[in-house]
C-alpha positions in Angstrom: 14.9 3.2 14.3 12.0 5.4 15.2 11.7 3.8 18.7 15.3 4.4 19.4 15.0 8.1 18.3 12.0 8.5 20.6 13.8 7.2 23.6 17.0 9.2 22.9 15.1 12.4 22.3 12.3 12.4 24.9 12.4 11.5 28.5 8.6 11.6 28.9 7.6 9.5 25.9 6.3 6.0 26.3 6.0 3.6 23.4 2.6 1.8 23.9 3.2 -0.8 21.2 4.6 -1.5 17.7 3.6 -3.7 14.7 5.1 -4.5 11.3 2.0 -5.7 9.4 -1.6 -4.8 8.8 -3.2 -7.4 11.0 -1.1 -6.7 14.1 -1.3 -3.0 13.4 -5.1 -3.0 13.3 -5.2 -4.9 16.6 -2.9 -2.4 18.1 -4.9 0.6 16.9 -8.1 -0.9 18.2 -7.1 -1.9 21.7 -4.1 0.2 22.7 -4.7 3.8 23.9 -2.2 6.4 22.6 -1.9 10.1 22.0 0.1 9.8 18.7 0.3 7.2 16.0 3.5 7.1 14.0 2.5 5.1 10.9 4.5 3.8 8.0 2.3 4.1 4.8 4.0 1.1 3.1 3.4 -2.2 5.0 4.6 -5.6 4.2 1.1 -6.7 3.3 -0.5 -3.6 1.9 -0.7 0.0 3.0 -1.8 1.8 6.2 -5.0 3.3 4.7 -6.8 0.0 4.6 -5.9 -0.4 8.2 -7.2 3.0 9.2 -10.5 2.4 7.4 -11.1 -0.4 9.9 -10.0 1.5 13.0 -12.7 2.6 15.5 -13.8 6.2 14.9 -13.5 7.0 18.6 -9.8 6.0 18.4 -9.2 8.0 15.3 -10.7 11.1 16.8 -8.6 10.9 19.9 -5.1 10.8 18.4 -2.8 12.7 16.1 -1.0 10.9 13.3 2.5 11.3 11.9 2.9 9.3 8.6 6.2 7.9 7.5 6.8 7.4 3.8 9.7 6.6 1.4 11.4 9.1 -0.8 10.1 7.2 -3.7 6.4 7.7 -2.7 4.6 9.0 -5.8 4.1 12.7 -6.1 0.3 12.6 -5.9 0.6 11.0 -2.5 3.0 13.6 -1.2 0.8 16.4 -2.5 -2.2 14.9 -0.8 -0.3 14.6 2.5 0.9 18.2 2.2 -2.6 19.4 1.6 -4.3 17.4 4.4 -4.0 18.4 8.0 -1.8 15.4 8.8 2.0 15.5 9.4 4.3 13.3 7.5 8.1 12.5 7.4 10.2 11.0 4.7 12.3 7.9 5.3 15.0 7.5 6.5 13.6 9.5 9.4 15.6 12.6 10.4 15.7 12.6 14.2 15.4 16.4 14.4 12.4 16.4 12.1 10.7 13.7 14.2 11.3 15.8 17.3 9.8 18.9 15.6 6.7 16.9 14.5 6.2 15.6 18.0 6.5 19.0 19.5 3.9 20.3 17.1 1.6 17.5 18.1 2.0 18.5 21.8 0.6 21.9 21.1 -1.8 21.3 18.2 -5.5 21.1 18.6 -6.8 20.0 15.1 -9.8 22.0 13.8 -11.1 18.9 12.2 -11.6 15.4 13.6 -9.0 12.9 12.4 -11.6 10.8 10.8 -12.7 13.8 8.7 -9.1 14.6 7.8 -8.5 11.0 6.7 -11.6 11.2 4.4 -10.1 14.4 3.0 -6.8 12.7 2.4 -8.4 9.8 0.7 -10.4 12.1 -1.5 -7.2 14.1 -2.4 -5.3 10.9 -3.3 -8.2 9.6 -5.4 -8.7 12.9 -7.2 -5.0 13.5 -7.8 -4.1 10.0 -8.9 -6.2 10.1 -12.0 -4.9 6.7 -13.1 -1.2 5.8 -13.6 0.9 8.5 -15.2 0.9 7.9 -19.0 -0.5 4.4 -18.4 2.9 3.3 -16.9 3.6 1.4 -13.7 6.8 2.2 -11.7 9.1 -0.7 -10.7 11.7 0.1 -8.2 14.8 -1.9 -9.1 17.8 -2.8 -6.9 20.3 0.0 -6.4 17.7 2.7 -6.6 16.8 2.7 -10.3 13.1 3.1 -11.3 11.7 1.6 -14.5 8.3 2.6 -15.9 6.5 -0.1 -17.9 3.4 0.3 -20.0 0.5 -1.4 -18.1 -0.5 -3.5 -21.1 2.9 -5.1 -21.3 2.7 -6.6 -17.8 1.5 -10.2 -17.9 1.5 -10.9 -14.2 3.2 -10.0 -10.9 4.5 -12.5 -8.4 5.0 -11.6 -4.8 7.9 -13.0 -2.8 8.0 -11.6 0.8 9.1 -7.9 0.4 9.8 -8.2 -3.4 7.7 -8.4 -6.5 8.7 -10.2 -9.7 7.2 -8.9 -12.9 6.7 -11.0 -16.0 6.5 -8.9 -19.2 5.0 -9.9 -22.5 8.5 -9.4 -24.1 9.7 -12.3 -21.9 11.7 -9.9 -19.8 11.4 -10.4 -16.0 12.0 -7.6 -13.5 12.2 -7.6 -9.8 10.9 -4.6 -7.8 11.8 -3.8 -4.2 8.2 -3.0 -3.5 5.9 -5.7 -2.1 2.9 -7.1 -4.0 0.6 -5.1 -1.7 2.0 -1.9 -3.2 1.0 -3.0 -6.7 -2.4 -4.3 -5.6 -3.2 -0.7 -4.6 -2.1 0.6 -8.0 -3.6 -2.1 -10.3 -6.8 -3.5 -8.7 -8.7 -0.3 -9.5 -10.0 -0.6 -13.0 -10.7 -4.3 -13.5 -7.7 -5.0 -15.8 -5.9 -7.0 -13.2 -7.2 -9.9 -11.0 -5.8 -11.4 -7.8 -5.3 -15.1 -8.6 -4.0 -15.7 -5.1 -2.0 -13.9 -2.4 1.0 -14.5 -4.6 -0.1 -13.6 -8.1 -1.7 -10.5 -9.7 -2.6 -11.2 -13.3 -3.4 -9.0 -16.3 -6.7 -10.3 -17.7 -5.6 -9.7 -21.3 -3.2 -12.6 -21.0 -5.5 -15.2 -19.5 -5.9 -18.2 -21.8 -7.8 -20.7 -19.7 -8.9 -21.4 -16.1 -9.0 -24.9 -14.8 -11.0 -24.9 -11.6 -10.4 -28.6 -10.8 -6.6 -28.2 -10.9 -6.7 -24.7 -9.5 -4.6 -23.5 -12.4 -4.7 -20.4 -14.5 -3.1 -20.8 -18.0 -1.7 -17.7 -19.7 -1.1 -17.0 -23.4 2.6 -17.6 -23.1 2.1 -21.0 -21.6 2.6 -20.0 -18.0 0.6 -21.9 -15.4 -0.2 -20.1 -12.1 -1.7 -21.6 -9.0 -5.1 -20.1 -8.1 -6.5 -19.9 -4.6 -10.2 -20.6 -3.8 -10.9 -16.9 -3.4 -8.9 -16.1 -6.5 -10.8 -18.7 -8.6 -14.1 -17.2 -7.6 -12.9 -13.8 -8.7 -11.8 -15.2 -12.0 -15.2 -16.9 -12.6 -17.0 -13.7 -11.6 -14.9 -11.8 -14.1 -15.8 -14.1 -17.0 -19.4 -14.2 -16.0 -19.4 -10.4 -16.2 -17.9 -10.6 -19.7 -20.3 -13.2 -21.1 -23.3 -13.0 -18.8 
C-alpha cells in the first residue's frame, strides 16, 4: 500500500527495502542507507521501538522517520507522537497526507538528532502511560469493537499469528485482533505477568504449579500450558524472588 503510493506520487523516490517483522526490520535499518524510514509501530512480533533501540546511532542521526499507526493506538501514544519532533500518520494511510509528510521531510532540518528525539518520545510514552487506564486492558474484537477487561480477571493470553486469545477467570474466552507482542508491551512492565513461552503470557496470580521435567505450567483452573526453556527460567526466577 505505502510502496504503491510512493511510486504513484513521486518520480524521484526509490524504495531501498521493506520488511514486515522485527528481525528483518533491524537488519534493514542496520545495513541499508536511506534518507527516510517509514515505520509501522505495530509489528507482527512486537513494536518498532524495540527495533529502534538496537539500530546504530549513526543511522538514526542520518534519517527522518515517519511513523504509521492504527486509529486504535492508545491516546497516550498519539499524544507522545504529537509532542515529539517526529511525524506520524494514521492507518489506513491517506496518500495526500503521506505526500505532505514526505515534502516536509525534504525541507526539514531537525534541531535535535533523531536519537535524542526518540529518547524524548520514549520518555513521553513512559510518563503518559502511568499504567493501564483504570487497571483495564483493551481487547480489540472482530468488527471493530473494543472490550476493556480488568487486569486481575485475565488468566493468560495465547498468541496465534496475528491474533491473541484471552482466557478470563470467568471461563469466558475472547479473541483480540492484536498480536501477542502488543500485549507483552502492555503487561510485562510490573511483574504481574510472565512469558511462559513465545505463545503464552500468564498472570502469576493464577499459577498453581510448575513442572520443570514436563515443561508444564498448571493453572488454578486446571489448564496446562507448555513452557519454553527460557520461560521456565523466568518462572523459577519469579518464585525465587518470592521465597528467596
